[in-house]
C-alpha positions in Angstrom: -75.0 -91.8 53.4 -78.6 -90.8 53.5 -80.2 -87.4 54.0 -83.7 -88.7 54.0 -86.0 -86.4 55.9 -83.6 -83.5 55.8 -84.6 -80.2 54.2 -81.9 -78.3 52.4 -82.2 -74.8 51.1 -79.8 -73.5 48.4 -79.8 -69.9 47.2 -78.8 -69.5 43.6 -79.8 -73.1 43.1 -81.1 -72.9 39.6 -77.8 -73.1 37.7 -74.0 -73.6 38.1 -72.6 -74.6 41.4 -76.0 -74.3 43.2 -77.7 -76.7 40.8 -74.9 -79.2 41.0 -75.2 -79.1 44.9 -79.0 -79.3 44.8 -78.9 -82.4 42.6 -76.3 -84.1 44.8 -78.3 -83.5 48.0 -81.5 -84.6 46.3 -79.7 -87.7 45.1 -78.8 -88.5 48.8 -82.4 -88.2 49.8 -82.9 -84.6 50.9 -85.8 -82.4 50.0 -84.2 -79.4 48.4 -85.6 -75.9 48.1 -83.8 -74.0 45.3 -84.1 -70.3 45.2 -83.2 -67.6 42.6 -84.5 -64.4 41.2 -85.7 -66.0 37.9 -88.7 -68.3 38.4 -88.6 -69.7 34.9 -85.0 -70.9 35.4 -86.0 -72.6 38.7 -89.1 -74.2 37.2 -87.0 -75.6 34.3 -84.8 -77.7 36.7 -87.4 -78.4 39.4 -87.8 -82.2 39.5 -86.6 -85.2 41.5 -86.7 -83.5 44.9 -85.9 -80.0 43.9 -88.5 -77.4 44.8 -88.4 -73.9 43.2 -88.8 -70.7 45.3 -88.4 -67.3 43.5 -86.6 -65.1 46.0 -84.0 -62.2 45.7 -81.5 -62.7 48.5 -80.7 -59.0 48.5 -84.2 -58.2 49.7 -84.6 -59.0 53.4 -88.4 -59.1 53.2 -88.3 -61.7 50.4 -85.8 -63.8 52.3 -87.9 -63.7 55.5 -91.1 -64.7 53.7 -89.4 -67.1 51.3 -87.7 -69.2 54.0 -90.9 -69.2 56.1 -92.8 -70.6 53.2 -90.1 -73.3 52.6 -90.2 -74.3 56.2 -94.0 -74.4 56.2 -94.0 -76.8 53.3 -91.0 -78.9 54.0 -90.0 -78.4 57.6 -87.0 -76.8 59.2 -84.0 -76.1 57.1 -81.2 -78.4 58.4 -78.8 -77.8 55.5 -78.4 -74.1 54.6 -76.3 -73.3 51.5 -75.9 -69.5 50.9 -74.6 -69.7 47.4 -76.2 -66.8 45.4 -73.8 -64.2 44.4 -72.5 -61.7 41.8 -69.0 -62.3 40.4 -67.8 -59.2 38.6 -64.5 -57.5 38.6 -64.0 -53.7 38.7 -61.0 -51.6 39.6 -61.5 -49.5 42.8 -61.2 -46.2 41.1 -64.1 -47.3 38.8 -66.3 -48.6 41.6 -69.2 -46.3 42.5 -71.4 -46.7 45.6 -74.1 -48.4 43.6 -71.9 -51.2 42.4 -70.3 -51.6 45.8 -73.8 -51.8 47.5 -75.2 -54.3 44.9 -72.1 -56.6 45.5 -72.6 -56.5 49.2 -76.3 -56.7 49.2 -76.2 -59.9 47.2 -73.0 -61.7 48.3 -72.8 -60.7 52.0 -76.2 -59.4 53.1 -78.0 -62.2 51.3 -75.8 -64.8 53.1 -76.6 -63.1 56.4 -80.4 -63.0 55.8 -80.5 -66.5 54.6 -78.5 -68.0 57.5 -80.3 -66.0 60.1 -83.8 -67.1 58.8 -82.8 -70.8 58.4 -81.2 -70.9 61.9 -84.6 -70.1 63.5 -85.9 -73.5 62.6 -82.6 -75.4 62.6 -81.9 -74.6 66.2 -85.1 -76.5 67.2 -83.6 -79.7 65.6 -80.8 -82.0 66.6 -78.6 -81.6 63.6 -77.7 -78.9 61.1 -75.1 -77.7 58.5 -74.5 -74.3 57.2 -72.1 -74.3 54.2 -71.5 -71.0 52.5 -70.1 -70.9 49.0 -67.3 -68.2 49.2 -64.3 -68.1 46.9 -60.5 -68.2 46.8 -61.1 -64.4 46.5 -62.3 -64.6 50.1 -58.9 -65.8 51.2 -56.3 -64.0 49.0 -57.9 -61.2 47.3 -58.5 -61.1 43.6 -56.7 -58.5 41.5 -59.2 -56.1 39.9 -62.1 -57.3 42.0 -62.0 -55.3 45.2 -65.8 -55.3 46.0 -66.1 -59.0 45.1 -63.1 -59.9 47.3 -64.4 -57.9 50.2 -67.8 -59.5 50.1 -66.3 -63.0 50.0 -63.9 -62.2 52.9 -67.0 -61.0 54.8 -68.8 -64.2 54.2 -65.9 -66.2 55.6 -65.8 -63.9 58.7 -69.5 -64.5 59.2 -69.1 -68.3 59.0 -66.1 -68.3 61.4 -68.0 -66.1 64.0 -71.1 -68.4 63.8 -68.9 -71.5 64.3 -67.6 -69.9 67.6 -71.2 -69.0 68.7 -72.4 -72.6 68.3 -69.4 -74.6 69.5 -70.4 -77.8 71.2 -73.8 -77.9 69.5 -74.9 -80.3 66.7 -74.5 -77.5 64.2 -71.5 -76.7 62.1 -70.6 -73.8 59.9 -68.1 -74.0 57.1 -67.2 -72.1 53.9 -66.1 -73.7 50.6 -63.7 -71.5 48.6 -63.5 -72.6 44.9 -61.2 -71.2 42.3 -62.6 -70.7 38.8 -65.4 -73.1 38.2 -66.7 -74.2 34.9 -70.0 -72.4 34.9 -71.9 -69.7 33.0 -70.2 -67.1 35.2 -66.8 -67.9 33.8 -68.2 -67.8 30.3 -69.7 -64.3 31.0 -66.3 -63.2 32.5 -64.4 -64.4 29.5 -66.3 -61.9 27.4 -65.9 -59.1 30.0 -62.2 -59.7 30.4 -61.7 -60.0 26.6 -63.5 -56.6 26.1 -61.8 -54.9 29.0 -58.2 -56.1 28.2 -58.5 -56.0 24.5 -57.5 -59.7 24.1 -59.2 -62.7 22.4 -61.7 -64.8 24.3 -59.4 -67.9 24.1 -56.7 -65.9 25.8 -59.1 -64.5 28.4 -60.3 -68.0 29.2 -56.7 -69.3 29.5 -56.1 -66.5 32.1 -58.7 -67.9 34.3 -57.7 -71.5 33.8 -54.1 -70.7 34.7 -55.3 -69.0 37.9 -56.3 -72.4 39.3 -53.2 -74.1 40.5 -53.8 -77.4 38.6 -54.4 -75.5 35.3 -57.9 -76.5 34.7 -61.4 -75.2 35.6 -63.0 -76.7 38.7 -66.1 -79.0 37.9 -69.2 -77.9 39.7 -69.7 -81.5 41.0 -66.3 -81.2 42.8 -67.9 -78.5 45.0 -71.1 -80.5 45.3 -69.2 -83.6 46.5 -67.5 -81.5 49.2 -71.0 -80.3 50.4 -72.0 -84.0 50.6 -68.9 -84.8 52.7 -69.6 -81.9 55.1 -73.1 -83.3 55.5 -72.0 -86.9 55.9 -71.0 -89.0 58.9 -67.5 -88.1 60.4 -67.8 -84.4 59.4 -68.9 -83.1 62.8 -65.4 -81.9 63.8 -65.1 -79.8 60.6 -66.2 -76.4 61.8 -65.3 -72.8 61.1 -63.2 -73.9 58.1 -62.6 -72.2 54.7 -62.0 -75.2 52.4 -60.1 -74.4 49.2 -61.0 -76.2 46.0 -58.6 -74.7 43.5 -56.1 -77.4 42.6 -53.3 -76.4 45.0 -52.3 -74.1 47.9 -52.8 -70.4 47.9 
């Protein structure tokens, strides 16, 4: 498979799942714009087909100008990966409006802004893929993470609606729903769960590992390889799907 000549844009592309996807797409020949809020992080990984773009997805104006700049430099975005997100649990009775809005602004509004701006150029081409990185929490709901689960459910709804809007076109829209992935986010959550529950960090990590049906953390490259599959030949009938990567059925 080759993605030569294709421009991919990945939000949250400087680390974790986003960086794994970026490297996989660049390895297949794509030119990849990686976005994130921390320019230093992006610059530290920008090489071999990865181009940094500092952009906060919760800020509509930044997304509009950022995507426009990327398109000007590398052409229409034909692979759009809304990946940037906040993963933090909080019980509903402890959730204030500020926390709720921050979660929605990044996870859901950010996906909406990114897809909308990328579609402008994509629609003038003859092929395109929109692959949102949601979560198992977007399908089943995650205990103790109401706002996060709601935002990820919303992302899947957005993808499913778009797949209906563009039926019969050369553009497909899918969501990937990983379980717990071996990234910095899991490491941060280990500390948060440990402090909140009054348990050791080893026990907190074991709780997340056991939440995946195969009792191990998902490797970021497993998500990246799924993205490559959705961009490859024979994937054109995969549309409007929420693909679980969690070691078993939920």
